[in-house]
ZALUMDREN-821408 format. One record per residue (C-alpha): residue in one letter; x, y, z; residue number from 0. Coordinates in Angstrom, 1 decimal, padded with zeros to 4 digits. Layout:
! ZALUMDREN-821408
[pt 'a', [X, Y, Z], NUM]
...
//
This chain:
! ZALUMDREN-821408
[pt 'm', [130.4, 211.7, -116.9], 0]
[pt 'w', [127.3, 212.1, -119.1], 1]
[pt 'l', [129.0, 210.0, -121.8], 2]
[pt 't', [129.5, 207.1, -119.3], 3]
[pt 'r', [126.0, 207.2, -118.0], 4]
[pt 'd', [124.6, 207.0, -121.4], 5]
[pt 'a', [126.8, 204.0, -122.2], 6]
[pt 'e', [125.5, 202.1, -119.1], 7]
[pt 'v', [121.8, 202.7, -120.0], 8]
[pt 'e', [122.3, 201.6, -123.6], 9]
[pt 't', [124.1, 198.3, -122.4], 10]
[pt 'e', [121.2, 197.5, -120.0], 11]
[pt 'a', [118.6, 198.0, -122.9], 12]
[pt 'l', [120.5, 195.6, -125.2], 13]
[pt 'v', [120.6, 193.0, -122.4], 14]
[pt 's', [116.9, 193.3, -121.7], 15]
[pt 'i', [116.1, 192.8, -125.4], 16]
[pt 's', [118.4, 189.7, -125.7], 17]
[pt 't', [116.8, 188.1, -122.7], 18]
[pt 'r', [113.2, 188.5, -124.0], 19]
[pt 'r', [114.2, 187.1, -127.4], 20]
[pt 's', [115.9, 184.0, -126.0], 21]
[pt 's', [112.7, 183.4, -123.8], 22]
[pt 'q', [110.5, 183.3, -127.0], 23]
[pt 'w', [112.6, 180.5, -128.7], 24]
[pt 'k', [113.0, 178.4, -125.6], 25]
[pt 'l', [111.8, 174.9, -126.2], 26]
[pt 'p', [109.3, 173.2, -123.9], 27]
[pt 'v', [110.6, 170.9, -121.2], 28]
[pt 's', [109.1, 167.9, -122.9], 29]
[pt 'l', [110.9, 168.5, -126.2], 30]
[pt 'k', [114.3, 169.2, -124.6], 31]
[pt 'd', [114.6, 165.7, -123.4], 32]
[pt 'r', [113.6, 164.0, -126.7], 33]
[pt 'p', [116.3, 162.6, -129.0], 34]
[pt 'v', [116.9, 164.5, -132.3], 35]
[pt 'q', [114.7, 163.1, -135.1], 36]
[pt 't', [116.1, 163.0, -138.6], 37]
[pt 'g', [114.9, 161.9, -142.2], 38]
[pt 'l', [111.3, 161.0, -142.8], 39]
[pt 'a', [110.6, 160.7, -139.1], 40]
[pt 'a', [111.5, 164.4, -138.6], 41]
[pt 'i', [109.3, 165.4, -141.6], 42]
[pt 's', [106.4, 163.4, -140.2], 43]
[pt 'l', [106.4, 165.6, -137.1], 44]
[pt 'g', [105.0, 168.5, -138.9], 45]
[pt 'r', [102.5, 166.6, -141.1], 46]
[pt 'r', [098.8, 166.4, -140.0], 47]
[pt 'p', [096.9, 163.2, -141.0], 48]
[pt 't', [094.3, 163.8, -143.9], 49]
[pt 's', [091.2, 162.0, -144.8], 50]
[pt 'p', [090.2, 160.9, -148.5], 51]
[pt 'm', [086.7, 162.5, -147.9], 52]
[pt 'p', [087.8, 166.1, -148.6], 53]
[pt 'r', [089.5, 165.1, -151.8], 54]
[pt 'c', [086.4, 163.4, -153.1], 55]
[pt 'k', [084.3, 166.3, -152.2], 56]
[pt 'a', [086.7, 168.5, -154.0], 57]
[pt 'f', [086.4, 166.3, -157.1], 58]
[pt 'f', [082.7, 166.3, -157.0], 59]
[pt 't', [082.5, 169.9, -156.4], 60]
[pt 'q', [084.7, 170.7, -159.3], 61]
[pt 'y', [083.6, 168.4, -162.0], 62]
[pt 'l', [080.1, 167.2, -161.2], 63]
[pt 'r', [078.4, 170.5, -160.3], 64]
[pt 'w', [075.5, 171.4, -162.5], 65]
[pt 's', [077.4, 174.2, -164.2], 66]
[pt 's', [080.0, 171.6, -165.4], 67]
[pt 't', [079.3, 170.4, -169.0], 68]
[pt 'v', [080.4, 166.8, -168.0], 69]
[pt 't', [077.5, 166.7, -165.5], 70]
[pt 'q', [075.1, 168.1, -168.0], 71]
[pt 'a', [076.2, 165.7, -170.7], 72]
[pt 'l', [075.9, 162.8, -168.3], 73]
[pt 'i', [072.4, 163.7, -167.1], 74]
[pt 'l', [071.2, 164.3, -170.6], 75]
[pt 's', [072.4, 160.9, -171.8], 76]
[pt 't', [070.9, 159.2, -168.9], 77]
[pt 'l', [067.5, 160.7, -169.2], 78]
[pt 't', [067.4, 160.3, -172.9], 79]
[pt 'f', [068.6, 156.7, -173.3], 80]
[pt 'c', [067.6, 155.2, -169.9], 81]
[pt 'v', [064.2, 156.9, -169.4], 82]
[pt 'i', [062.5, 158.8, -172.2], 83]
[pt 'l', [063.2, 156.5, -175.1], 84]
[pt 'p', [062.4, 153.3, -173.4], 85]
[pt 'v', [059.1, 154.8, -172.2], 86]
[pt 'f', [058.0, 156.2, -175.5], 87]
[pt 'c', [059.6, 153.6, -177.9], 88]
[pt 'h', [058.9, 150.3, -176.4], 89]
[pt 'r', [055.9, 149.7, -178.7], 90]
[pt 'l', [057.5, 150.8, -181.9], 91]
[pt 'l', [058.1, 147.7, -184.1], 92]
[pt 'y', [061.4, 148.8, -185.6], 93]
[pt 's', [063.0, 150.4, -182.6], 94]
[pt 'y', [065.7, 148.8, -180.5], 95]
[pt 'f', [063.5, 149.5, -177.5], 96]
[pt 'f', [060.6, 147.3, -178.8], 97]
[pt 'i', [059.9, 144.6, -176.3], 98]
[pt 'k', [059.2, 141.5, -178.5], 99]
[pt 's', [058.3, 139.3, -175.6], 100]
[pt 'm', [055.4, 141.5, -174.7], 101]
[pt 'y', [054.0, 143.0, -177.8], 102]
[pt 'l', [055.2, 140.9, -180.9], 103]
[pt 'd', [052.6, 138.2, -180.7], 104]
[pt 's', [049.6, 140.5, -180.1], 105]
[pt 'm', [050.7, 143.0, -182.6], 106]
[pt 's', [051.2, 140.2, -185.3], 107]
[pt 'd', [047.7, 138.7, -184.5], 108]
[pt 'r', [046.1, 142.2, -184.8], 109]
[pt 'v', [047.8, 142.8, -188.2], 110]
[pt 'l', [046.6, 139.4, -189.5], 111]
[pt 'q', [043.0, 140.1, -188.5], 112]
[pt 'e', [043.1, 143.5, -190.2], 113]
[pt 's', [044.5, 141.9, -193.3], 114]
[pt 'l', [041.9, 139.2, -193.3], 115]
[pt 'k', [039.2, 141.9, -192.8], 116]
[pt 'e', [040.6, 143.9, -195.7], 117]
[pt 'g', [040.6, 140.8, -197.9], 118]
[pt 'q', [037.1, 140.0, -197.3], 119]
[pt 'e', [036.1, 143.5, -198.0], 120]
[pt 'a', [038.1, 143.4, -201.2], 121]
[pt 'l', [036.3, 140.1, -202.1], 122]
[pt 'r', [032.8, 141.5, -201.7], 123]
[pt 'f', [034.0, 144.8, -203.6], 124]
[pt 'w', [035.1, 142.8, -206.7], 125]
[pt 'q', [032.0, 140.5, -206.5], 126]
[pt 's', [029.7, 143.3, -206.6], 127]
[pt 'a', [031.7, 145.8, -208.8], 128]
[pt 's', [030.2, 146.9, -212.0], 129]
[pt 't', [031.9, 146.2, -215.2], 130]
[pt 'a', [031.2, 149.6, -216.6], 131]
[pt 's', [034.4, 150.9, -215.1], 132]
[pt 'r', [036.6, 148.2, -216.6], 133]
[pt 'f', [040.4, 148.5, -217.2], 134]
[pt 't', [040.5, 145.8, -219.8], 135]
[pt 'd', [040.9, 148.1, -222.6], 136]
[pt 'i', [044.8, 148.8, -222.8], 137]
[pt 's', [046.4, 151.4, -225.1], 138]
[pt 'q', [049.6, 150.7, -226.9], 139]
[pt 'h', [052.8, 152.4, -226.0], 140]
[pt 'p', [051.7, 153.9, -222.6], 141]
[pt 't', [054.0, 156.0, -220.5], 142]
[pt 'l', [053.8, 153.4, -217.7], 143]
[pt 'l', [052.6, 149.8, -217.5], 144]
[pt 'v', [051.9, 148.3, -214.1], 145]
[pt 'm', [052.1, 144.5, -214.1], 146]
[pt 'v', [051.0, 142.5, -211.1], 147]
[pt 'v', [052.6, 138.9, -211.0], 148]
[pt 't', [050.2, 136.5, -209.2], 149]
[pt 'a', [050.0, 132.8, -208.1], 150]
[pt 'q', [047.5, 130.8, -206.1], 151]
[pt 'r', [048.4, 130.6, -202.5], 152]
[pt 'r', [048.0, 127.3, -200.7], 153]
[pt 'e', [047.8, 129.1, -197.4], 154]
[pt 'g', [046.2, 132.4, -196.5], 155]
[pt 'r', [043.7, 132.3, -199.4], 156]
[pt 'd', [041.1, 134.1, -197.4], 157]
[pt 'h', [043.3, 137.2, -197.1], 158]
[pt 'h', [042.9, 137.7, -200.9], 159]
[pt 'y', [046.1, 139.7, -201.3], 160]
[pt 'l', [045.7, 140.1, -205.0], 161]
[pt 'l', [042.1, 141.5, -204.7], 162]
[pt 'q', [043.5, 144.0, -202.1], 163]
[pt 'v', [046.2, 145.2, -204.4], 164]
[pt 'm', [043.9, 145.6, -207.5], 165]
[pt 'r', [041.3, 147.5, -205.4], 166]
[pt 'r', [044.0, 150.0, -204.4], 167]
[pt 'l', [045.2, 150.3, -207.9], 168]
[pt 'a', [041.6, 150.8, -209.3], 169]
[pt 'd', [041.2, 153.6, -206.6], 170]
[pt 'l', [044.5, 155.3, -207.6], 171]
[pt 'l', [043.6, 155.1, -211.3], 172]
[pt 'r', [040.2, 156.7, -210.8], 173]
[pt 'g', [041.9, 159.5, -208.9], 174]
[pt 'c', [044.1, 160.3, -211.8], 175]
[pt 'g', [041.5, 162.2, -213.7], 176]
[pt 'e', [040.7, 162.1, -217.4], 177]
[pt 'w', [044.1, 160.7, -218.4], 178]
[pt 'r', [045.0, 157.5, -216.9], 179]
[pt 'c', [048.1, 157.3, -214.9], 180]
[pt 'a', [049.1, 153.8, -216.1], 181]
[pt 'e', [047.8, 150.8, -217.8], 182]
[pt 'v', [047.4, 147.6, -215.7], 183]
[pt 'l', [048.1, 143.9, -216.4], 184]
[pt 'v', [047.6, 140.9, -214.3], 185]
[pt 'c', [050.1, 138.2, -215.1], 186]
[pt 'd', [048.8, 134.8, -213.8], 187]
[pt 'v', [051.7, 132.4, -213.6], 188]
[pt 'e', [049.7, 129.3, -212.5], 189]
[pt 'd', [050.4, 126.2, -214.9], 190]
[pt 'g', [046.8, 125.4, -215.4], 191]
[pt 't', [046.6, 122.5, -212.9], 192]
[pt 'v', [045.6, 125.0, -210.1], 193]
[pt 'v', [043.0, 127.6, -210.7], 194]
[pt 'n', [043.8, 131.1, -209.4], 195]
[pt 'e', [040.5, 132.1, -208.3], 196]
[pt 'd', [041.1, 135.6, -207.5], 197]
[pt 'a', [042.8, 136.2, -211.0], 198]
[pt 't', [039.7, 134.6, -212.5], 199]
[pt 'l', [037.3, 137.0, -210.5], 200]
[pt 'l', [039.5, 139.9, -211.8], 201]
[pt 'a', [039.2, 138.9, -215.5], 202]
[pt 's', [036.1, 140.9, -216.1], 203]
[pt 'h', [037.7, 144.1, -214.8], 204]
[pt 'f', [041.4, 143.8, -215.8], 205]
[pt 'r', [043.5, 142.2, -218.7], 206]
[pt 'v', [044.8, 139.0, -217.3], 207]
[pt 'i', [047.5, 137.1, -219.2], 208]
[pt 'g', [048.8, 133.6, -218.7], 209]
[pt 'r', [050.8, 130.8, -220.0], 210]
[pt 's', [049.9, 128.8, -223.1], 211]
[pt 'p', [049.9, 124.9, -222.6], 212]
[pt 'g', [053.3, 124.6, -224.2], 213]
[pt 'q', [054.9, 127.4, -222.0], 214]
[pt 'r', [053.6, 125.6, -218.9], 215]
[pt 'r', [056.1, 122.8, -219.3], 216]
[pt 'd', [059.0, 125.2, -219.1], 217]
[pt 'r', [058.6, 125.5, -215.3], 218]
[pt 'd', [058.3, 121.8, -214.5], 219]
[pt 'g', [061.0, 119.9, -212.8], 220]
[pt 'v', [062.9, 122.9, -211.4], 221]
[pt 'n', [063.5, 124.1, -207.9], 222]
[pt 't', [061.3, 126.9, -206.4], 223]
[pt 'f', [063.7, 129.7, -206.9], 224]
[pt 'e', [064.4, 128.8, -210.5], 225]
[pt 'r', [060.6, 128.5, -211.1], 226]
[pt 'e', [059.9, 131.9, -209.6], 227]
[pt 'k', [062.6, 133.5, -211.7], 228]
[pt 'r', [061.1, 132.0, -214.9], 229]
[pt 'd', [057.6, 133.3, -214.0], 230]
[pt 'y', [059.1, 136.6, -213.6], 231]
[pt 'v', [060.9, 136.6, -216.9], 232]
[pt 'f', [057.7, 135.4, -218.6], 233]
[pt 'c', [055.7, 138.3, -217.3], 234]
[pt 'l', [058.5, 140.8, -218.3], 235]
[pt 'r', [058.5, 139.7, -221.8], 236]
[pt 'k', [054.8, 139.1, -222.2], 237]
[pt 'g', [054.0, 142.6, -220.9], 238]
[pt 'w', [056.5, 144.2, -223.3], 239]
[pt 'e', [055.2, 142.2, -226.3], 240]
[pt 'l', [051.5, 143.2, -225.6], 241]
[pt 'v', [051.7, 147.0, -225.3], 242]
[pt 'r', [055.4, 148.1, -225.8], 243]
[pt 'p', [055.4, 150.4, -222.8], 244]
[pt 'k', [057.9, 153.2, -222.2], 245]
[pt 'n', [058.4, 152.1, -218.5], 246]
[pt 'v', [057.3, 149.1, -216.6], 247]
[pt 'v', [056.5, 148.6, -212.9], 248]
[pt 'v', [056.3, 144.9, -211.7], 249]
[pt 'l', [054.5, 144.3, -208.5], 250]
[pt 'e', [054.1, 141.0, -206.7], 251]
[pt 'd', [050.4, 140.2, -205.7], 252]
[pt 'd', [051.0, 141.2, -202.0], 253]
[pt 'a', [052.7, 144.6, -202.7], 254]
[pt 'l', [050.1, 147.1, -201.7], 255]
[pt 'p', [050.8, 150.6, -203.3], 256]
[pt 'r', [050.9, 153.6, -201.2], 257]
[pt 'r', [048.5, 156.6, -201.9], 258]
[pt 'd', [051.2, 158.7, -203.4], 259]
[pt 'f', [052.4, 155.7, -205.6], 260]
[pt 'f', [051.8, 157.2, -209.1], 261]
[pt 'a', [053.0, 160.7, -208.1], 262]
[pt 'v', [056.3, 159.5, -206.8], 263]
[pt 'i', [056.7, 157.3, -209.9], 264]
[pt 'k', [056.1, 160.1, -212.2], 265]
[pt 'd', [058.7, 162.2, -210.2], 266]
[pt 'l', [061.3, 159.4, -210.4], 267]
[pt 'l', [061.0, 159.1, -214.1], 268]
[pt 'm', [061.6, 162.9, -214.6], 269]
[pt 'r', [065.0, 162.6, -212.7], 270]
[pt 'r', [068.0, 162.2, -214.9], 271]
[pt 'f', [069.4, 159.1, -213.1], 272]
[pt 's', [066.4, 156.9, -214.0], 273]
[pt 'f', [067.2, 156.2, -217.7], 274]
[pt 'r', [070.7, 155.1, -216.6], 275]
[pt 's', [069.2, 152.4, -214.3], 276]
[pt 'l', [068.6, 148.8, -215.0], 277]
[pt 'y', [066.0, 149.0, -212.3], 278]
[pt 'i', [064.8, 151.1, -209.3], 279]
[pt 'k', [063.7, 149.2, -206.3], 280]
[pt 'l', [060.5, 150.4, -204.7], 281]
[pt 'y', [060.6, 148.5, -201.5], 282]
[pt 'h', [063.1, 147.3, -198.9], 283]
[pt 'p', [062.1, 145.4, -195.7], 284]
[pt 'e', [061.7, 147.9, -192.8], 285]
[pt 'r', [063.8, 145.8, -190.5], 286]
[pt 'l', [066.8, 146.1, -192.7], 287]
[pt 'q', [066.6, 149.9, -193.1], 288]
[pt 'r', [068.6, 150.7, -190.0], 289]
[pt 'y', [071.9, 152.7, -190.3], 290]
[pt 'w', [073.9, 149.9, -188.6], 291]
[pt 'n', [074.4, 147.8, -191.7], 292]
[pt 'p', [077.0, 147.2, -194.6], 293]
[pt 'e', [075.7, 150.0, -196.8], 294]
[pt 'p', [078.3, 152.7, -196.9], 295]
[pt 'y', [076.0, 155.4, -198.0], 296]
[pt 'r', [073.9, 155.0, -194.9], 297]
[pt 'i', [076.9, 155.5, -192.8], 298]
[pt 'l', [077.6, 158.7, -194.5], 299]
[pt 'e', [074.0, 159.8, -194.1], 300]
[pt 'w', [074.1, 158.8, -190.4], 301]
[pt 'v', [077.2, 160.9, -189.6], 302]
[pt 'g', [075.9, 163.9, -191.7], 303]
[pt 'l', [072.6, 163.9, -189.8], 304]
[pt 'g', [074.4, 163.8, -186.4], 305]
[pt 'l', [076.7, 166.6, -187.5], 306]
[pt 'v', [073.9, 168.8, -188.8], 307]
[pt 'a', [071.6, 168.2, -185.7], 308]
[pt 'a', [074.5, 168.9, -183.3], 309]
[pt 's', [075.6, 172.2, -185.1], 310]
[pt 'a', [071.9, 173.4, -185.1], 311]
[pt 'l', [071.6, 172.6, -181.4], 312]
[pt 'l', [074.8, 174.2, -180.4], 313]
[pt 'l', [074.0, 177.4, -182.4], 314]
[pt 't', [070.6, 177.6, -180.8], 315]
[pt 'v', [072.1, 177.2, -177.3], 316]
[pt 'r', [074.3, 180.3, -177.9], 317]
[pt 'y', [071.3, 182.5, -177.8], 318]
[pt 'w', [068.8, 180.4, -175.7], 319]
[pt 'k', [070.1, 178.6, -172.7], 320]
[pt 'p', [067.4, 176.2, -171.3], 321]
[pt 'f', [068.3, 174.8, -167.9], 322]
[pt 's', [071.4, 176.9, -167.8], 323]
[pt 'f', [073.2, 174.7, -170.3], 324]
[pt 's', [076.7, 175.8, -170.7], 325]
[pt 'f', [077.6, 174.0, -174.0], 326]
[pt 't', [079.5, 176.0, -176.7], 327]
[pt 'l', [080.2, 175.4, -180.4], 328]
[pt 's', [083.7, 173.8, -179.5], 329]
[pt 'a', [085.1, 170.7, -181.1], 330]
[pt 'g', [084.5, 168.5, -177.9], 331]
[pt 'h', [080.8, 169.5, -177.6], 332]
[pt 'l', [080.3, 169.1, -181.3], 333]
[pt 'l', [081.6, 165.6, -181.2], 334]
[pt 'f', [079.5, 164.7, -178.1], 335]
[pt 'f', [076.3, 165.9, -179.6], 336]
[pt 't', [077.1, 164.2, -183.0], 337]
[pt 'l', [077.4, 160.9, -181.3], 338]
[pt 'y', [074.3, 161.7, -179.2], 339]
[pt 'f', [072.0, 162.3, -182.3], 340]
[pt 'm', [073.5, 159.4, -184.2], 341]
[pt 'a', [072.7, 157.1, -181.2], 342]
[pt 'l', [069.2, 158.6, -180.9], 343]
[pt 'v', [068.0, 158.2, -184.4], 344]
[pt 'e', [069.4, 154.7, -184.7], 345]
[pt 'l', [067.8, 153.5, -181.5], 346]
[pt 'v', [064.5, 155.1, -182.3], 347]
[pt 'g', [064.6, 153.5, -185.8], 348]
[pt 'r', [065.6, 155.0, -189.1], 349]
[pt 'h', [062.4, 153.8, -190.6], 350]
[pt 'y', [060.3, 156.3, -188.6], 351]
[pt 'l', [062.7, 159.2, -189.7], 352]
[pt 'l', [062.2, 158.2, -193.3], 353]
[pt 'e', [058.4, 158.4, -193.1], 354]
[pt 'a', [058.9, 162.2, -192.7], 355]
[pt 'r', [059.8, 162.3, -196.4], 356]
[pt 'r', [056.3, 161.5, -197.5], 357]
[pt 'i', [055.4, 165.0, -197.3], 358]
[pt 's', [056.4, 165.5, -200.9], 359]
[pt 'p', [057.4, 163.3, -203.9], 360]
[pt 'q', [060.5, 165.4, -204.3], 361]
[pt 'l', [061.7, 164.5, -200.8], 362]
[pt 'y', [062.0, 160.8, -201.5], 363]
[pt 'a', [065.6, 159.7, -201.4], 364]
[pt 'v', [067.3, 157.7, -204.1], 365]
[pt 's', [070.4, 155.6, -203.2], 366]
[pt 'p', [072.3, 152.6, -204.5], 367]
[pt 'a', [070.3, 149.4, -204.6], 368]
[pt 't', [070.3, 147.0, -201.9], 369]
[pt 'e', [070.3, 143.2, -202.5], 370]
[pt 'c', [067.2, 141.8, -200.7], 371]
[pt 'c', [063.7, 141.5, -202.3], 372]
[pt 't', [061.9, 142.4, -205.4], 373]
[pt 'p', [058.1, 142.8, -204.6], 374]
[pt 'a', [058.1, 146.2, -206.3], 375]
[pt 'm', [060.5, 147.1, -209.2], 376]
[pt 'l', [060.5, 150.0, -211.6], 377]
[pt 'f', [062.2, 149.2, -215.0], 378]
[pt 'p', [062.7, 152.6, -216.9], 379]
[pt 'g', [062.7, 152.5, -220.8], 380]
[pt 'n', [063.4, 149.0, -222.2], 381]
[pt 'a', [065.3, 148.0, -219.1], 382]
[pt 's', [062.6, 145.2, -218.5], 383]
[pt 'l', [063.9, 143.4, -221.6], 384]
[pt 'r', [067.6, 143.6, -220.5], 385]
[pt 'a', [066.7, 142.3, -217.0], 386]
[pt 'a', [064.8, 139.4, -218.6], 387]
[pt 'e', [067.9, 138.5, -220.8], 388]
[pt 'y', [070.2, 138.8, -217.7], 389]
[pt 'l', [067.9, 136.5, -215.7], 390]
[pt 'd', [067.6, 134.0, -218.5], 391]
[pt 'g', [071.4, 133.6, -218.3], 392]
[pt 's', [071.4, 132.6, -214.7], 393]
[pt 'f', [070.1, 129.6, -212.8], 394]
[pt 'c', [068.5, 130.4, -209.4], 395]
[pt 'v', [069.0, 128.2, -206.4], 396]
[pt 't', [068.8, 128.7, -202.6], 397]
[pt 'g', [071.0, 131.7, -201.8], 398]
[pt 'n', [070.9, 132.9, -205.3], 399]
[pt 'a', [067.3, 133.9, -205.9], 400]
[pt 'k', [066.4, 136.5, -208.7], 401]
[pt 'd', [066.9, 139.4, -206.4], 402]
[pt 't', [070.5, 138.5, -205.7], 403]
[pt 'v', [071.0, 137.7, -209.5], 404]
[pt 'l', [069.8, 141.2, -210.5], 405]
[pt 'y', [071.9, 142.9, -207.7], 406]
[pt 'h', [075.2, 141.2, -208.8], 407]
[pt 'l', [074.4, 141.8, -212.5], 408]
[pt 'a', [073.9, 145.4, -212.1], 409]
[pt 'k', [077.2, 145.8, -210.3], 410]
[pt 's', [079.2, 143.6, -212.7], 411]
[pt 'v', [077.8, 144.5, -216.1], 412]
[pt 'p', [079.6, 147.6, -217.4], 413]
[pt 'g', [077.1, 150.6, -217.9], 414]
[pt 'e', [074.4, 149.2, -215.7], 415]
[pt 'h', [073.2, 150.7, -212.5], 416]
[pt 'a', [070.6, 149.9, -209.9], 417]
[pt 'h', [068.9, 152.3, -207.3], 418]
[pt 's', [066.4, 152.0, -204.5], 419]
[pt 'v', [063.9, 154.7, -203.3], 420]
[pt 'e', [063.2, 155.5, -199.7], 421]
[pt 'p', [060.8, 155.4, -198.0], 422]
[pt 'n', [059.0, 152.4, -199.5], 423]
[pt 'l', [056.3, 152.8, -202.1], 424]
[pt 'i', [054.4, 149.9, -201.3], 425]
[pt 'a', [053.4, 148.0, -198.1], 426]
[pt 'h', [054.3, 144.2, -198.2], 427]
[pt 'i', [051.0, 142.7, -196.7], 428]
[pt 'g', [051.8, 139.1, -197.6], 429]
[pt 'a', [052.2, 137.1, -194.3], 430]
[pt 'y', [051.8, 133.8, -196.4], 431]
[pt 's', [054.1, 133.2, -199.2], 432]
[pt 's', [053.1, 131.4, -202.5], 433]
[pt 'v', [056.5, 129.9, -203.2], 434]
[pt 'r', [058.3, 129.4, -199.7], 435]
[pt 'h', [057.4, 127.4, -196.7], 436]
[pt 'n', [055.2, 129.3, -194.2], 437]
[pt 'p', [055.4, 129.2, -190.4], 438]
[pt 'p', [052.3, 127.9, -188.6], 439]
[pt 'r', [052.0, 131.4, -186.9], 440]
[pt 'p', [053.4, 134.2, -189.2], 441]
[pt 'r', [055.1, 137.1, -187.3], 442]
[pt 'l', [056.0, 140.6, -188.3], 443]
[pt 'l', [059.7, 140.2, -187.4], 444]
//
C-alpha cells in the first residue's frame, strides 16, 4: 500500500512539471495563425533595423580621438602649413608663401631706393676721400688678387654700383690689419668710345687697367655674349701678367662682398679640394637655391635634414610629451616627421636656412658647381689661365654664355672640377645690366 501511494504522488508531480513547461513555450495566438517563414524572410524576423550614425560615431571615436596619432598628425600638419607658416612667411621673398601681388612691387621699389641712396653716398665718399690711403701700389705674387670687371652702364648710372663695391672692399682691406688681405685691380673693359666715369674717379685710389687701342678692335662686330666673354678673358690674362698672383677672385662691378668675405676666402683656400678646382663659385641666385631642383646633392641634403630633425624630435618626445603627444620612434612616425620637416624647410625657403651658416667660415658648405651666373668667382692657383684658355676656345651665343661654357668644360675636361660655396659671399646689387636689355621697372624676382 505505501508503495502504491508513493507512485501516485510521483506521477502527479511529473504531470504538473510537464504542464508548466508546455505553457512556457506556447506561441501567442497571433503567431499561431501566421504561415511558416523560410529563407531570408525568416532571418529578417530576428533582425533589428540599424542606423549608420552609430558606425560613424564609432569610427570617429576610435581613430579621431586626441590620443590617436592620426588625429595629432592631421592637426599638427593643418596648423603648420595652413595657419602658422602663411602668417609668418607671407613677406619672405624666397618663400613659397610670399604674396607677390601684394608685396613684390613695393619691396622692389624700396630696394631700388636704398641702392640709389647707397650709390650717392659712395659717390660723395670717393669724391671727398683722401689719396693718402691709396691702394694703387700693388705687390708682386700676392696670395690673393681681387679683380673687379666693370663697364659703363647705360641705365642705372646714378646707382654707382662700382663705387659701392669698391667702398666695401676698401673697408674690408682696412680691417685686415697691418698685412693686406689682398691686392685689388679694377679692370675697365670699355673700348674708349664711352668713358667709364666711375672707373675714372677710382683711378686715384686703385690701380685701373684697360685695353690698348689695338685690343679694343677685338670686341667689335660680335654679339653681346661673345663680347662679354672676351672682356672676361682679357681681365683674367691681364691680371695674371701684372702681378702673378697665387689665387684670383673675379668680381663683376655689381657684386657687393659680404663682411666675412676675406675670412671665408682664406678658409676655402686652406681646404684640400680648392687646388683641384678650376673655379669656385661664390654666388648663386637665391631664387634658385631651393631643394626642389635638378641638383642631386640637394635632394640628399633635403632627405638627410628631414631624417635628422625627425629623429631628434621623436627622441625628445620619448621623455617630454607636450600636449600629450603619443608619437614613438617607429618607422611610420619617423617617415611622417621626415616628410613633415622636408616640406617645412622647402616651403619656408632653403635660402633662410643657409643664412645660419654665416656663424663661422668653417660652416660654409661646398658642393658641386651649379650652371648659372658668374658675378663672383674664385680661381685657385693658376686656374685663371686655364679658364681663359678654355673660354678662348669657345664662341658664346644666346643660351651658351660664359657661365654655361665654364660649367660644361669643368664637367667634360678630365681632371677639372668646379665647386660652389653656400651661402653666397656677395650680394648681387645690380638691378640694371650693362650688357643685357633692362625692363622699364626692375623687380627682385
